C-alpha positions as CSV (number, residue, x, y, z in Angstrom):
1,M,0.5,0.1,0.2
2,Y,2.9,2.5,0.8
3,H,4.1,2.4,-2.6
4,L,0.8,2.7,-3.9
5,F,0.5,6.0,-2.2
6,L,3.5,6.9,-3.2
7,V,2.5,6.5,-6.8
8,C,-0.3,8.5,-6.3
9,V,1.2,11.3,-4.5
10,G,4.3,11.7,-7.2
11,A,1.8,11.2,-9.2
12,A,-0.7,14.3,-8.4
13,L,3.1,16.4,-8.6
14,G,4.0,15.5,-11.5
15,G,0.5,16.1,-13.7
16,M,0.4,19.8,-11.8
17,A,4.5,20.0,-13.2
18,R,2.9,19.4,-16.5
19,F,0.2,21.9,-16.4
20,H,1.9,24.5,-15.2
21,L,4.8,23.9,-18.5
22,S,3.0,22.8,-21.0
23,G,1.0,26.1,-19.9
24,F,3.7,28.2,-19.7
25,I,4.8,27.6,-23.2
26,G,2.2,27.5,-25.2
27,R,1.5,30.3,-23.9
28,R,5.2,31.6,-24.5
29,F,5.4,30.1,-27.9
30,G,1.9,30.1,-29.5
31,E,-0.3,26.4,-29.5
32,T,0.1,26.6,-33.1
33,F,2.8,23.7,-32.8
34,P,2.4,21.9,-29.2
35,W,5.3,22.9,-28.3
36,G,5.0,22.8,-24.3
37,T,3.9,19.4,-25.2
38,M,7.6,18.5,-26.4
39,V,9.0,20.3,-23.7
40,V,8.0,18.1,-21.2
41,N,8.0,15.4,-23.3
42,V,11.8,16.0,-23.5
43,T,12.8,17.3,-20.2
44,G,10.5,14.3,-18.8
45,A,13.0,11.6,-20.9
46,F,16.4,13.2,-20.1
47,A,14.9,13.1,-16.5
48,I,13.9,9.3,-16.3
49,G,17.3,8.4,-17.6
50,V,19.4,10.0,-14.7
51,V,16.7,9.0,-11.8
52,A,16.6,5.0,-13.5
53,D,20.5,5.3,-12.9
54,A,20.6,5.9,-9.6
55,V,17.3,4.0,-8.6
56,M,19.4,1.0,-10.6
57,R,22.2,1.3,-8.8
58,Y,21.0,1.9,-5.9
59,D,18.1,-0.6,-5.2
60,M,15.6,1.9,-4.5
61,P,11.4,0.6,-5.3
62,V,11.0,3.7,-3.4
63,V,12.0,5.8,-5.3
64,W,11.0,4.3,-8.7
65,A,7.0,4.3,-7.4
66,F,7.4,7.5,-6.5
67,V,10.0,9.4,-9.1
68,I,9.0,7.1,-12.6
69,T,5.7,5.9,-12.2
70,G,4.0,8.7,-10.5
71,G,5.5,11.7,-10.5
72,L,7.2,10.9,-14.9
73,G,4.5,8.9,-15.2
74,S,2.6,11.7,-14.3
75,Y,4.6,14.6,-15.9
76,T,5.5,12.7,-19.4
77,T,2.0,12.5,-22.5
78,V,2.1,10.5,-24.9
79,S,-1.3,10.6,-25.1
80,S,-1.5,14.6,-25.6
81,L,1.1,13.1,-28.1
82,S,-1.2,11.2,-30.2
83,L,-4.2,13.4,-29.3
84,Q,-2.7,16.9,-31.1
85,T,-0.5,14.5,-33.7
86,L,-4.2,13.9,-34.8
87,A,-5.5,17.2,-34.5
88,L,-2.1,18.1,-37.3
89,A,-3.0,15.7,-39.1
90,R,-7.2,16.0,-39.2
91,E,-6.3,19.2,-40.0
92,G,-4.2,18.0,-42.9
93,D,-1.0,19.8,-41.4
94,W,0.5,16.7,-42.2
95,L,4.1,18.6,-42.4
96,R,4.1,19.1,-38.4
97,A,1.7,16.2,-37.9
98,G,4.9,14.6,-39.0
99,G,7.5,16.6,-37.4
100,N,5.9,16.4,-34.1
101,V,5.9,12.5,-34.1
102,L,9.6,12.4,-35.1
103,L,10.5,14.9,-33.0
104,S,9.1,14.3,-30.4
105,V,10.3,10.1,-30.4
106,G,13.6,10.8,-31.2
107,L,14.1,14.1,-28.4
108,T,12.9,12.0,-26.0
109,F,14.9,8.9,-26.4
110,A,18.3,10.7,-27.5
111,A,17.8,13.0,-23.2
112,A,16.7,9.8,-22.3
113,A,20.2,8.3,-23.2
114,L,21.5,11.3,-22.0
115,G,19.9,11.8,-18.5
116,L,21.4,8.0,-18.3
117,A,24.9,8.4,-19.4
118,L,25.1,12.1,-17.5
119,A,24.0,10.0,-14.5
120,G,26.5,7.9,-15.1
121,L,29.2,10.4,-15.4
122,W,27.7,12.5,-11.8
123,I,27.5,9.3,-9.5
124,G,30.3,7.0,-11.2
125,E,30.6,3.4,-12.7
126,R,28.4,1.1,-11.9
127,P,29.6,-1.0,-9.1
């Protein structure tokens, strides 16, 4: 039950963070392209790489439940990516729809890999 509680608290915090950051980016850069979702997903992918390194290194299931499953699971948003891409496609804006998918997948993959690699440098090699 304790881990479920941690997932719930992490999800509440991650969802609020996503709401505020995505909205801020959208207001700042406009809504013609889903930059807010892009920034959230890339920063979340980077963070999951960093946290996953520490969790795997030190076997911290509590941190996994709270930060990765709850917080970052709620913070990042594949469902929003899908809906926004579909909206662009339905409007006939295939270039932006395709760009959203390619950039999202490519940047989040790269961000997760970078986070994992940098965490290894910051913390040191795995024992």
